DSSP file (Angstrom, degrees, kcal/mol; ACC not computed):
  #  RESIDUE AA STRUCTURE BP1 BP2  ACC     N-H-->O    O-->H-N    N-H-->O    O-->H-N    TCO  KAPPA ALPHA  PHI   PSI    X-CA   Y-CA   Z-CA
    1    1 A M              0   0    0      0, 0.0     2,-0.3     0, 0.0     0, 0.0   0.000 360.0 360.0 360.0 130.8    0.0   33.6   24.0
    2    2 A K        -     0   0    0      1,-0.0     2,-0.1     0, 0.0     3,-0.1  -0.722 360.0-116.4 -95.1 140.8   -1.2   34.8   20.6
    3    3 A A        -     0   0    0     -2,-0.3    -1,-0.0     1,-0.1     2,-0.0  -0.453  40.0 -96.5 -69.7 146.8    1.1   35.1   17.6
    4    4 A S    >   -     0   0    0      1,-0.1     3,-1.9    -2,-0.1    -1,-0.1  -0.338  22.2-128.7 -64.2 141.1    1.5   38.6   16.2
    5    5 A A  T 3  S+     0   0    0      1,-0.3    -1,-0.1    -3,-0.1    -2,-0.1   0.701 111.4  53.0 -65.9 -19.2   -0.6   39.5   13.3
    6    6 A K  T 3  S+     0   0    0      2,-0.0    -1,-0.3     0, 0.0    -2,-0.1   0.175  78.0 139.7-101.3  17.1    2.6   40.5   11.6
    7    7 A A    <   -     0   0    0     -3,-1.9     2,-0.1     1,-0.1    -4,-0.0  -0.272  52.3-120.2 -55.6 141.8    4.4   37.3   12.2
    8    8 A G    >   -     0   0    0      1,-0.1     3,-2.8     4,-0.0     4,-0.4  -0.359  31.2 -94.3 -81.3 165.6    6.5   36.2    9.2
    9    9 A L  G >  S+     0   0    0      1,-0.3     3,-2.2     2,-0.2     6,-0.2   0.853 121.2  67.7 -46.5 -41.6    6.0   32.9    7.3
   10   10 A E  G 3  S+     0   0    0      1,-0.3    -1,-0.3     5,-0.1    -3,-0.0   0.594  99.0  52.5 -66.2  -5.2    8.7   31.3    9.5
   11   11 A Q  G <  S+     0   0    0     -3,-2.8    -1,-0.3     4,-0.0    -2,-0.2   0.520  80.7 110.4-105.0  -6.5    6.4   31.6   12.4
   12   12 A F    <>  -     0   0    0     -3,-2.2     4,-2.6    -4,-0.4     5,-0.2  -0.487  68.3-135.5 -68.7 137.6    3.3   29.9   10.9
   13   13 A L  H  > S+     0   0    0      1,-0.2     4,-2.9     2,-0.2     5,-0.2   0.927 104.8  51.2 -55.0 -48.4    2.5   26.6   12.5
   14   14 A T  H  > S+     0   0    0      1,-0.2     4,-1.8     2,-0.2    -1,-0.2   0.848 111.3  47.6 -63.6 -35.2    1.9   25.0    9.2
   15   15 A Y  H  > S+     0   0    0     -6,-0.2     4,-2.5     2,-0.2    -1,-0.2   0.955 113.5  47.6 -66.5 -50.2    5.2   26.2    7.8
   16   16 A R  H  X S+     0   0    0     -4,-2.6     4,-2.6     1,-0.2    -2,-0.2   0.880 112.0  49.0 -61.7 -41.0    7.1   25.1   10.8
   17   17 A L  H  X S+     0   0    0     -4,-2.9     4,-2.8     2,-0.2    -1,-0.2   0.878 110.4  52.2 -60.3 -42.0    5.5   21.7   10.8
   18   18 A H  H  X S+     0   0    0     -4,-1.8     4,-2.6    -5,-0.2    -2,-0.2   0.932 110.0  48.6 -61.4 -48.5    6.3   21.4    7.1
   19   19 A V  H  X S+     0   0    0     -4,-2.5     4,-2.3     2,-0.2    -2,-0.2   0.955 114.0  44.8 -55.1 -55.8    9.9   22.2    7.7
   20   20 A L  H  X S+     0   0    0     -4,-2.6     4,-3.0     1,-0.2     5,-0.2   0.890 112.9  52.5 -56.4 -42.8   10.2   19.7   10.6
   21   21 A N  H  X S+     0   0    0     -4,-2.8     4,-2.9     1,-0.2    -1,-0.2   0.915 110.0  47.8 -60.3 -45.2    8.3   17.0    8.6
   22   22 A K  H  X S+     0   0    0     -4,-2.6     4,-2.1     2,-0.2    -1,-0.2   0.894 114.3  46.4 -63.5 -43.2   10.7   17.4    5.6
   23   23 A L  H  X S+     0   0    0     -4,-2.3     4,-2.5     2,-0.2    -2,-0.2   0.926 115.8  45.0 -65.7 -45.1   13.7   17.2    7.9
   24   24 A A  H  X S+     0   0    0     -4,-3.0     4,-2.7     1,-0.2     5,-0.3   0.934 113.4  50.0 -68.2 -43.0   12.4   14.2    9.8
   25   25 A E  H  X S+     0   0    0     -4,-2.9     4,-2.9    -5,-0.2     5,-0.2   0.915 110.2  50.3 -62.4 -41.2   11.3   12.4    6.6
   26   26 A R  H  X S+     0   0    0     -4,-2.1     4,-2.2    -5,-0.2    -1,-0.2   0.943 113.4  46.3 -60.9 -49.1   14.7   12.9    5.0
   27   27 A G  H  X S+     0   0    0     -4,-2.5     4,-1.6     2,-0.2    -2,-0.2   0.960 117.5  40.1 -61.3 -51.7   16.5   11.6    8.0
   28   28 A I  H  X S+     0   0    0     -4,-2.7     4,-2.5     1,-0.2     5,-0.2   0.893 113.8  55.4 -66.9 -39.5   14.4    8.5    8.5
   29   29 A G  H  X S+     0   0    0     -4,-2.9     4,-2.5    -5,-0.3    -1,-0.2   0.886 107.3  49.2 -59.1 -39.9   14.2    7.8    4.8
   30   30 A E  H  X S+     0   0    0     -4,-2.2     4,-2.5    -5,-0.2     5,-0.3   0.881 111.1  50.4 -66.1 -36.0   18.0    7.8    4.5
   31   31 A R  H  X S+     0   0    0     -4,-1.6     4,-2.3     2,-0.2     5,-0.4   0.900 111.3  47.7 -72.0 -40.8   18.2    5.4    7.4
   32   32 A Y  H  X>S+     0   0    0     -4,-2.5     4,-2.8     2,-0.2     5,-1.4   0.960 116.3  45.0 -62.0 -49.6   15.6    3.0    5.8
   33   33 A Q  H  X5S+     0   0    0     -4,-2.5     4,-0.9     4,-0.2    -2,-0.2   0.942 117.7  41.7 -62.8 -48.8   17.4    3.1    2.5
   34   34 A T  H  <5S+     0   0    0     -4,-2.5    -1,-0.2    -5,-0.2    -2,-0.2   0.928 126.1  32.3 -64.7 -46.0   21.0    2.7    3.9
   35   35 A K  H  <5S+     0   0    0     -4,-2.3    -2,-0.2    -5,-0.3    -3,-0.2   0.853 138.2  14.0 -86.1 -34.1   20.1    0.0    6.4
   36   36 A L  H  <5S-     0   0    0     -4,-2.8    -3,-0.2    -5,-0.4    -2,-0.1   0.615  90.2-122.1-121.0 -17.9   17.3   -1.9    4.8
   37   37 A G  S  <<S+     0   0    0     -5,-1.4     2,-0.3    -4,-0.9    -4,-0.2   0.796  70.5 119.8  75.4  27.6   17.2   -0.9    1.1
   38   38 A V        -     0   0    0     -6,-0.8    -1,-0.3    -9,-0.1    -2,-0.2  -0.920  62.3-116.6-124.1 154.1   13.6    0.4    1.2
   39   39 A T     >  -     0   0    0     -2,-0.3     4,-3.0    -7,-0.1     5,-0.2  -0.345  33.7-105.3 -79.4 161.3   12.1    3.8    0.5
   40   40 A L  H  > S+     0   0    0      2,-0.2     4,-2.8     1,-0.2     5,-0.2   0.941 121.5  49.4 -60.2 -46.8   10.3    5.8    3.1
   41   41 A P  H  > S+     0   0    0      0, 0.0     4,-2.3     0, 0.0    -1,-0.2   0.916 110.5  50.7 -59.7 -38.0    6.8    5.0    1.6
   42   42 A E  H  > S+     0   0    0      2,-0.2     4,-2.7     1,-0.2    -2,-0.2   0.965 112.3  47.1 -59.9 -50.7    7.7    1.3    1.4
   43   43 A A  H  X S+     0   0    0     -4,-3.0     4,-2.7     1,-0.2    -1,-0.2   0.885 110.9  51.3 -56.7 -41.5    8.7    1.4    5.1
   44   44 A R  H  X S+     0   0    0     -4,-2.8     4,-2.3    -5,-0.2    -1,-0.2   0.887 111.2  49.0 -62.6 -38.2    5.5    3.3    6.1
   45   45 A V  H  X S+     0   0    0     -4,-2.3     4,-2.4    -5,-0.2     5,-0.3   0.921 113.5  44.9 -67.9 -43.5    3.5    0.6    4.3
   46   46 A I  H  X S+     0   0    0     -4,-2.7     4,-2.8     1,-0.2    -2,-0.2   0.917 114.7  48.7 -60.3 -44.7    5.3   -2.2    6.0
   47   47 A A  H  X S+     0   0    0     -4,-2.7     4,-1.3    -5,-0.2    -2,-0.2   0.848 113.1  47.7 -68.2 -36.1    5.1   -0.5    9.4
   48   48 A S  H  X S+     0   0    0     -4,-2.3     4,-2.6     2,-0.2     5,-0.4   0.943 116.1  42.1 -70.6 -48.1    1.3    0.3    8.9
   49   49 A V  H  X S+     0   0    0     -4,-2.4     4,-2.5     1,-0.2    -2,-0.2   0.936 116.0  50.4 -66.9 -45.7    0.4   -3.3    7.8
   50   50 A G  H  < S+     0   0    0     -4,-2.8    -1,-0.2    -5,-0.3    -2,-0.2   0.797 117.7  39.5 -59.4 -31.2    2.6   -4.8   10.4
   51   51 A S  H  < S+     0   0    0     -4,-1.3    -2,-0.2    -5,-0.2    -1,-0.2   0.855 131.0  21.3 -88.8 -35.7    1.1   -2.7   13.2
   52   52 A F  H  < S-     0   0    0     -4,-2.6    -3,-0.2     1,-0.3    -2,-0.2   0.445 103.2-117.1-119.8  -5.9   -2.6   -2.7   12.2
   53   53 A G     <  -     0   0    0     -4,-2.5    -1,-0.3    -5,-0.4    -2,-0.1  -0.392  59.7 -10.8 102.2 178.7   -3.1   -5.7   10.1
   54   54 A P        -     0   0    0      0, 0.0     2,-0.3     0, 0.0    45,-0.2  -0.259  66.4-172.3 -57.8 142.8   -4.2   -6.2    6.4
   55   55 A F  B     -A   98   0A   0     43,-1.7    43,-3.1     4,-0.0     2,-0.2  -0.924  28.6-119.1-131.2 155.2   -5.6   -3.1    4.5
   56   56 A S     >  -     0   0    0     -2,-0.3     4,-2.7    41,-0.3     5,-0.2  -0.474  46.2-104.8 -74.3 166.5   -7.3   -2.1    1.4
   57   57 A I  H  > S+     0   0    0     39,-0.5     4,-2.9     2,-0.2     5,-0.2   0.906 121.9  52.7 -61.7 -41.7   -5.1    0.4   -0.6
   58   58 A M  H  > S+     0   0    0      2,-0.2     4,-1.8     1,-0.2    -1,-0.2   0.939 113.9  42.0 -63.5 -46.7   -7.4    3.3    0.5
   59   59 A D  H  > S+     0   0    0      2,-0.2     4,-2.7     1,-0.2    -1,-0.2   0.871 112.9  54.0 -68.8 -33.7   -7.2    2.4    4.2
   60   60 A L  H  X S+     0   0    0     -4,-2.7     4,-2.9     2,-0.2    -2,-0.2   0.932 106.5  52.0 -64.6 -44.9   -3.5    1.7    3.9
   61   61 A A  H  X>S+     0   0    0     -4,-2.9     5,-2.6     1,-0.2     4,-0.5   0.912 112.4  46.6 -54.9 -43.0   -3.0    5.2    2.3
   62   62 A R  H ><5S+     0   0    0     -4,-1.8     3,-0.9     3,-0.2    -2,-0.2   0.948 116.1  42.8 -70.0 -48.1   -4.8    6.7    5.3
   63   63 A H  H 3<5S+     0   0    0     -4,-2.7    -2,-0.2     1,-0.2    -1,-0.2   0.842 118.0  44.9 -67.9 -33.0   -3.0    4.8    7.9
   64   64 A A  H 3<5S-     0   0    0     -4,-2.9    -1,-0.2    -5,-0.2    -2,-0.2   0.454 108.1-124.2 -87.0   0.3    0.4    5.2    6.3
   65   65 A N  T <<5 +     0   0    0     -3,-0.9     2,-0.3    -4,-0.5    -3,-0.2   0.937  67.8 130.5  51.1  53.8   -0.2    9.0    5.7
   66   66 A L      < -     0   0    0     -5,-2.6    -1,-0.2    -6,-0.2    -2,-0.1  -0.903  66.6 -99.9-124.8 154.9    0.5    8.5    2.0
   67   67 A D     >  -     0   0    0     -2,-0.3     4,-2.6     1,-0.1     3,-0.3  -0.470  41.0-110.8 -65.0 150.7   -1.4    9.5   -1.2
   68   68 A K  H  > S+     0   0    0      1,-0.2     4,-2.7     2,-0.2     5,-0.2   0.879 120.2  51.1 -53.9 -37.2   -3.4    6.6   -2.6
   69   69 A S  H  > S+     0   0    0      1,-0.2     4,-2.6     2,-0.2    -1,-0.2   0.888 110.4  47.6 -71.8 -36.2   -1.1    6.5   -5.6
   70   70 A Q  H  > S+     0   0    0     -3,-0.3     4,-2.2     2,-0.2    -2,-0.2   0.890 112.9  48.7 -67.4 -37.7    2.1    6.4   -3.3
   71   71 A A  H  X S+     0   0    0     -4,-2.6     4,-3.3     2,-0.2     5,-0.2   0.966 113.4  49.9 -61.7 -52.2    0.5    3.6   -1.1
   72   72 A S  H  X S+     0   0    0     -4,-2.7     4,-2.4    -5,-0.2    -2,-0.2   0.917 113.0  43.3 -53.5 -51.1   -0.4    1.7   -4.3
   73   73 A R  H  X S+     0   0    0     -4,-2.6     4,-2.3     2,-0.2    -1,-0.2   0.885 115.3  49.2 -69.2 -35.2    3.0    2.0   -5.9
   74   74 A A  H  X S+     0   0    0     -4,-2.2     4,-2.8     2,-0.2     5,-0.2   0.950 112.1  48.9 -66.0 -47.5    4.8    1.1   -2.6
   75   75 A A  H  X S+     0   0    0     -4,-3.3     4,-2.6     1,-0.2    -2,-0.2   0.881 111.4  50.4 -53.8 -42.4    2.5   -1.9   -2.1
   76   76 A E  H  X S+     0   0    0     -4,-2.4     4,-2.6    -5,-0.2    -1,-0.2   0.931 110.7  48.3 -61.7 -47.2    3.1   -3.1   -5.7
   77   77 A A  H  X S+     0   0    0     -4,-2.3     4,-1.1     1,-0.2    -2,-0.2   0.917 113.1  47.3 -67.7 -41.2    6.8   -2.8   -5.3
   78   78 A L  H  <>S+     0   0    0     -4,-2.8     5,-2.9     2,-0.2     6,-1.1   0.884 110.8  52.3 -67.4 -36.4    6.7   -4.7   -2.0
   79   79 A I  H ><5S+     0   0    0     -4,-2.6     3,-1.8     4,-0.2    -2,-0.2   0.936 107.9  52.5 -59.7 -42.2    4.4   -7.4   -3.6
   80   80 A G  H 3<5S+     0   0    0     -4,-2.6    -1,-0.2     1,-0.3    -2,-0.2   0.729 108.7  49.7 -65.4 -19.8    7.0   -7.7   -6.4
   81   81 A Q  T 3<5S-     0   0    0     -4,-1.1    -1,-0.3    -3,-0.3    -2,-0.2   0.262 116.5-115.7 -97.0  10.4    9.7   -8.3   -3.7
   82   82 A N  T < 5S+     0   0    0     -3,-1.8    21,-0.4     2,-0.2    22,-0.3   0.822  87.0 116.3  56.0  36.5    7.6  -11.0   -2.0
   83   83 A L  S   <S+     0   0    0     -5,-2.9    18,-1.8     1,-0.2     2,-0.3   0.582  78.2  28.7 -97.6 -21.5    7.3   -8.7    1.2
   84   84 A M  E     -B  100   0A   0     -6,-1.1     2,-0.3    16,-0.3    16,-0.2  -0.934  69.1-156.6-139.7 157.3    3.5   -8.3    0.8
   85   85 A A  E     -B   99   0A   0     14,-2.6    14,-2.3    -2,-0.3     2,-0.3  -0.980  17.0-126.1-136.4 148.2    0.7  -10.4   -0.7
   86   86 A R  E     +B   98   0A   0     -2,-0.3     2,-0.3    12,-0.2    12,-0.2  -0.713  31.5 173.8 -90.2 145.4   -2.7   -9.6   -2.0
   87   87 A E  E     -B   97   0A   0     10,-2.4    10,-3.6    -2,-0.3     2,-0.2  -0.983  32.9-110.5-149.2 151.7   -5.8  -11.4   -0.6
   88   88 A T  E     -B   96   0A   0     -2,-0.3     8,-0.2     8,-0.2     5,-0.1  -0.575  41.1-108.6 -80.7 139.1   -9.6  -11.0   -1.1
   89   89 A S        -     0   0    0      6,-3.1     6,-0.2     3,-0.6    -1,-0.1  -0.467  13.7-145.0 -68.3 144.9  -11.4   -9.7    1.9
   90   90 A T  S    S+     0   0    0      1,-0.2     3,-0.2    -2,-0.1    -1,-0.2   0.716 101.7  50.0 -75.9 -22.5  -13.6  -12.3    3.6
   91   91 A L  S    S+     0   0    0      1,-0.3     2,-0.3     4,-0.1    -1,-0.2   0.785 126.4  17.4 -86.4 -33.2  -16.1   -9.5    4.4
   92   92 A D    >   -     0   0    0      3,-0.2     3,-2.7     1,-0.1    -3,-0.6  -0.842  62.0-157.4-150.9 103.7  -16.4   -8.2    0.8
   93   93 A G  T 3  S+     0   0    0     -2,-0.3    -1,-0.1     1,-0.3    -3,-0.0   0.595  92.6  64.1 -58.2 -13.4  -15.2  -10.1   -2.1
   94   94 A R  T 3  S+     0   0    0     -6,-0.1     2,-0.5     2,-0.0    -1,-0.3   0.522  89.3  83.3 -84.3  -8.3  -14.8   -7.0   -4.2
   95   95 A V    <   -     0   0    0     -3,-2.7    -6,-3.1    -6,-0.2     2,-0.5  -0.829  65.0-153.8-104.4 132.0  -12.1   -5.7   -1.8
   96   96 A V  E     - B   0  88A   0     -2,-0.5   -39,-0.5    -8,-0.2     2,-0.3  -0.903  12.1-160.2-102.7 128.8   -8.5   -6.7   -2.2
   97   97 A L  E     - B   0  87A   0    -10,-3.6   -10,-2.4    -2,-0.5     2,-0.4  -0.799   8.1-142.7-106.3 146.0   -6.3   -6.5    1.0
   98   98 A V  E     +AB  55  86A   0    -43,-3.1   -43,-1.7    -2,-0.3     2,-0.3  -0.908  25.5 172.0-106.8 140.5   -2.5   -6.4    1.3
   99   99 A S  E     - B   0  85A   0    -14,-2.3   -14,-2.6    -2,-0.4     2,-0.2  -0.897  34.3 -93.5-140.0 170.5   -0.8   -8.2    4.0
  100  100 A L  E     - B   0  84A   0     -2,-0.3   -16,-0.3   -16,-0.2     2,-0.1  -0.588  30.3-143.4 -88.4 146.8    2.7   -9.0    5.0
  101  101 A T     >  -     0   0    0    -18,-1.8     4,-2.6    -2,-0.2     5,-0.2  -0.353  41.3 -90.0 -91.1 179.9    4.4  -12.3    4.0
  102  102 A T  H  > S+     0   0    0      2,-0.2     4,-1.7     1,-0.2     5,-0.2   0.942 133.4  47.1 -61.5 -46.1    6.8  -14.0    6.3
  103  103 A D  H  > S+     0   0    0    -21,-0.4     4,-2.0     1,-0.2    -1,-0.2   0.863 110.4  54.3 -62.2 -34.0    9.7  -12.0    4.8
  104  104 A G  H  > S+     0   0    0    -22,-0.3     4,-2.3     2,-0.2    -2,-0.2   0.917 107.8  49.1 -63.3 -44.9    7.6   -8.8    5.2
  105  105 A R  H  X S+     0   0    0     -4,-2.6     4,-1.7     2,-0.2    -2,-0.2   0.848 108.0  53.6 -61.2 -36.7    7.1   -9.6    8.9
  106  106 A A  H  < S+     0   0    0     -4,-1.7     4,-0.4     2,-0.2    -1,-0.2   0.883 111.1  46.6 -67.5 -43.0   10.8  -10.1    9.3
  107  107 A L  H >X S+     0   0    0     -4,-2.0     4,-2.2     2,-0.2     3,-0.8   0.853 106.6  58.4 -66.2 -37.7   11.4   -6.6    7.6
  108  108 A Y  H 3X S+     0   0    0     -4,-2.3     4,-2.3     1,-0.2    -2,-0.2   0.920 102.0  55.2 -54.2 -48.3    8.7   -5.1    9.9
  109  109 A R  H 3< S+     0   0    0     -4,-1.7    -1,-0.2     1,-0.2    -2,-0.2   0.646 111.7  43.4 -68.7 -14.3   10.7   -6.2   12.8
  110  110 A K  H <> S+     0   0    0     -3,-0.8     4,-1.1    -4,-0.4    -1,-0.2   0.732 111.2  54.1 -95.1 -29.5   13.7   -4.3   11.5
  111  111 A I  H  X S+     0   0    0     -4,-2.2     4,-2.5     1,-0.2     5,-0.2   0.924 100.6  58.1 -67.7 -44.2   11.8   -1.2   10.6
  112  112 A M  H  X S+     0   0    0     -4,-2.3     4,-3.0     1,-0.2     5,-0.2   0.890 103.4  49.6 -65.9 -39.7   10.3   -0.5   13.9
  113  113 A P  H  > S+     0   0    0      0, 0.0     4,-2.6     0, 0.0    -1,-0.2   0.905 112.6  50.4 -65.0 -35.5   13.5   -0.3   16.0
  114  114 A I  H  X S+     0   0    0     -4,-1.1     4,-2.5     2,-0.2    -2,-0.2   0.936 112.3  46.3 -62.5 -44.1   14.9    2.2   13.4
  115  115 A A  H  X S+     0   0    0     -4,-2.5     4,-2.3     2,-0.2    -1,-0.2   0.924 113.7  48.3 -64.0 -46.6   11.7    4.2   13.6
  116  116 A R  H  X S+     0   0    0     -4,-3.0     4,-2.6    -5,-0.2    -1,-0.2   0.915 112.0  49.1 -57.4 -44.9   11.7    4.2   17.4
  117  117 A K  H  X S+     0   0    0     -4,-2.6     4,-2.6     1,-0.2    -2,-0.2   0.917 112.0  47.9 -63.7 -44.0   15.4    5.2   17.6
  118  118 A W  H  X S+     0   0    0     -4,-2.5     4,-2.1     2,-0.2    -1,-0.2   0.866 111.1  51.7 -69.5 -33.7   14.9    8.1   15.1
  119  119 A N  H  X S+     0   0    0     -4,-2.3     4,-1.3     2,-0.2    -2,-0.2   0.957 112.1  46.8 -62.3 -51.0   11.8    9.3   17.1
  120  120 A L  H >X S+     0   0    0     -4,-2.6     4,-1.0     1,-0.2     3,-0.6   0.916 109.5  54.0 -54.9 -46.5   13.9    9.2   20.3
  121  121 A D  H >< S+     0   0    0     -4,-2.6     3,-0.7     1,-0.2    -1,-0.2   0.890 105.5  53.6 -54.0 -45.3   16.7   11.1   18.5
  122  122 A L  H 3< S+     0   0    0     -4,-2.1     3,-0.4     1,-0.2    -1,-0.2   0.804 112.9  42.4 -62.3 -29.9   14.4   13.8   17.5
  123  123 A F  H X< S+     0   0    0     -4,-1.3     3,-2.3    -3,-0.6    -1,-0.2   0.497  85.4  95.8 -96.9  -2.5   13.2   14.4   21.0
  124  124 A D  T << S+     0   0    0     -4,-1.0    -1,-0.2    -3,-0.7    -2,-0.1   0.595  74.9  65.6 -65.4  -8.4   16.6   14.1   22.7
  125  125 A C  T 3  S+     0   0    0     -3,-0.4     2,-0.3    -4,-0.2    -1,-0.3   0.536  96.2  73.4 -84.5  -7.8   17.0   17.9   22.6
  126  126 A L  S <  S-     0   0    0     -3,-2.3     2,-0.1     2,-0.0    -3,-0.0  -0.814  78.6-130.7-106.3 144.1   14.0   18.1   25.1
  127  127 A D     >  -     0   0    0     -2,-0.3     4,-2.9     1,-0.1     5,-0.2  -0.388  41.4 -92.8 -76.3 168.8   13.9   17.3   28.7
  128  128 A E  H  > S+     0   0    0      1,-0.2     4,-2.2     2,-0.2     5,-0.2   0.858 126.0  47.8 -54.1 -43.5   11.1   15.0   30.0
  129  129 A S  H  > S+     0   0    0      2,-0.2     4,-2.1     1,-0.2    -1,-0.2   0.884 113.2  48.5 -69.7 -39.6    8.8   18.0   30.9
  130  130 A E  H  > S+     0   0    0      2,-0.2     4,-3.1     1,-0.2     5,-0.2   0.912 110.7  50.0 -69.2 -39.6    9.3   19.7   27.5
  131  131 A H  H  X S+     0   0    0     -4,-2.9     4,-2.3     1,-0.2    -2,-0.2   0.922 113.5  46.5 -65.2 -39.7    8.7   16.4   25.6
  132  132 A A  H  X S+     0   0    0     -4,-2.2     4,-2.0    -5,-0.2    -1,-0.2   0.843 112.5  50.4 -69.8 -31.7    5.4   15.9   27.6
  133  133 A A  H  X S+     0   0    0     -4,-2.1     4,-2.8     2,-0.2    -2,-0.2   0.937 113.1  45.7 -67.5 -49.0    4.4   19.6   27.1
  134  134 A L  H  X S+     0   0    0     -4,-3.1     4,-2.6     1,-0.2     5,-0.2   0.913 111.6  50.9 -63.7 -40.9    5.0   19.3   23.3
  135  135 A S  H  X S+     0   0    0     -4,-2.3     4,-2.2    -5,-0.2    -1,-0.2   0.927 113.3  46.3 -60.3 -46.1    3.2   16.0   23.1
  136  136 A D  H  X S+     0   0    0     -4,-2.0     4,-1.8     2,-0.2    -2,-0.2   0.911 113.1  49.6 -62.7 -44.4    0.2   17.5   24.9
  137  137 A A  H  X S+     0   0    0     -4,-2.8     4,-2.5     1,-0.2    -2,-0.2   0.904 110.4  48.9 -67.8 -39.5    0.2   20.6   22.8
  138  138 A L  H  X S+     0   0    0     -4,-2.6     4,-2.9     1,-0.2     5,-0.3   0.895 108.8  54.4 -62.4 -39.7    0.4   18.7   19.6
  139  139 A D  H  X S+     0   0    0     -4,-2.2     4,-2.0    -5,-0.2    -1,-0.2   0.900 110.6  46.0 -65.5 -32.5   -2.5   16.5   20.7
  140  140 A K  H  X S+     0   0    0     -4,-1.8     4,-2.6     2,-0.2    -2,-0.2   0.906 114.0  47.5 -73.7 -38.1   -4.6   19.7   21.4
  141  141 A V  H  X S+     0   0    0     -4,-2.5     4,-2.7     2,-0.2    -2,-0.2   0.913 112.6  48.7 -68.5 -37.2   -3.7   21.2   18.1
  142  142 A I  H  X S+     0   0    0     -4,-2.9     4,-2.6     2,-0.2    -2,-0.2   0.913 112.7  48.5 -62.2 -42.5   -4.4   18.0   16.1
  143  143 A A  H  X S+     0   0    0     -4,-2.0     4,-2.2    -5,-0.3     5,-0.2   0.927 112.1  50.2 -64.5 -43.4   -7.8   17.7   17.9
  144  144 A S  H  X S+     0   0    0     -4,-2.6     4,-2.2     1,-0.2    -2,-0.2   0.944 111.2  48.4 -56.6 -50.1   -8.6   21.4   17.1
  145  145 A A  H  X S+     0   0    0     -4,-2.7     4,-1.1     1,-0.2    -1,-0.2   0.922 110.5  50.8 -60.1 -45.7   -7.7   20.9   13.5
  146  146 A Q  H >X S+     0   0    0     -4,-2.6     4,-0.7     1,-0.2     3,-0.5   0.898 108.2  51.6 -62.0 -38.7   -9.8   17.8   13.3
  147  147 A R  H >< S+     0   0    0     -4,-2.2     3,-1.1     1,-0.2    -1,-0.2   0.907 109.5  52.1 -62.4 -42.0  -12.9   19.6   14.8
  148  148 A R  H 3< S+     0   0    0     -4,-2.2    -1,-0.2     1,-0.2    -2,-0.2   0.712 104.5  56.4 -68.4 -19.3  -12.4   22.4   12.2
  149  149 A M  H <<        0   0    0     -4,-1.1    -1,-0.2    -3,-0.5    -2,-0.2   0.615 360.0 360.0 -87.2 -14.5  -12.4   19.9    9.5
  150  150 A E    <<        0   0    0     -3,-1.1    -1,-0.2    -4,-0.7    -2,-0.2   0.546 360.0 360.0 -80.1 360.0  -15.8   18.4   10.3
């Protein structure tokens, strides 16, 4: 089904995704702040490094879906709290990687259940077939957007 050429802004995919993103970020951000005392960017940094291993700031920003400056500020704050540490890459001595400390790994284990619960809560308005259909549709739209960016 094609959208009407006269559709209003509220029907544009990018607008609707932006609205959903802001609502979702506000909800999860409040949970991280209230339950763990960390900001959303800090939680994303911890979750990314905990899930995928040490990163340079550039790679961290990409994986955490943050601007480089946001990723850098979050990493610096976490280093200051002894939740992350800097280390030199064994592959390239010019590259500095950030990794989780023991306390950072403990925080990661607290962040992920909150993230999983929030994700489930967002989808609980859909039945299984709707959830599967939405997931498949998003995969297709993301793949289409990626192809158009190449």
